[in-house]
C-alpha positions in Angstrom: -4.0 9.7 -19.2 -0.5 10.3 -17.9 1.9 7.4 -17.1 2.2 6.8 -13.4 5.6 5.6 -12.3 6.2 3.8 -9.1 9.0 2.0 -7.3 8.2 -0.4 -4.5 11.1 0.4 -2.1 10.1 -2.1 0.6 7.4 -4.8 0.8 6.1 -4.5 4.4 3.5 -7.3 4.4 0.6 -9.1 2.8 -2.7 -8.6 4.5 -4.9 -11.0 2.4 -5.2 -12.8 -0.9 -8.3 -12.7 -3.1 -9.8 -15.7 -5.0 -8.3 -14.2 -8.2 -4.8 -14.4 -6.7 -4.3 -10.7 -6.0 -2.8 -9.7 -2.7 -3.7 -6.8 -0.5 -0.3 -5.4 0.6 1.2 -2.7 2.7 4.3 -1.4 0.9 6.6 1.7 1.0 6.3 3.1 -2.5 7.8 6.1 -4.3 5.3 7.5 -6.8 6.6 9.5 -9.8 10.0 9.9 -8.2 8.7 11.5 -5.0 9.5 10.7 -1.4 8.2 7.2 -0.6 5.0 6.8 1.3 3.1 3.9 2.9 0.6 2.4 0.5 -2.2 -0.1 1.0 -3.8 -1.6 -2.1 -4.4 -4.8 -4.1 -1.7 -6.0 -6.4 -1.6 -8.7 -9.2 0.9 -11.5 -8.4 4.0 -9.9 -10.0 3.0 -6.3 -9.3 2.2 -5.8 -13.0 -1.2 -4.4 -12.2 -2.7 -2.6 -9.2 -6.1 -1.8 -7.8 -7.3 1.4 -6.0 -5.7 2.0 -2.7 -4.7 4.6 -0.1 -1.3 6.3 0.4 -0.3 7.6 3.8 2.6 9.7 5.1 4.5 8.4 8.2 2.5 10.7 10.4 -0.8 9.6 8.9 0.2 5.9 9.4 1.0 6.6 13.1 -2.4 8.3 13.6 -4.1 5.3 11.9 -2.2 2.9 14.2 -3.3 4.9 17.3 -6.9 4.7 16.1 -6.7 1.0 15.5 -5.1 0.4 18.9 -8.3 1.9 20.5 -10.6 -0.6 18.8 -11.8 -3.8 20.3 -11.3 -6.4 17.6 
């Protein structure tokens, strides 16, 4: 399996914390030296490990925002 390199360019916010101490976070991350994208996933406390997540472009994040704004929560 190839090494995946990442750089967290900006930590945007913590959404929740699990009982194991991992945080679900929204960050701006550059994957393998490419342009940074918005990323939502679980992270170990010092970002040494990560869970599965989703990565969104700016346009995709705006579309998601628009969808969420139509929901009655």
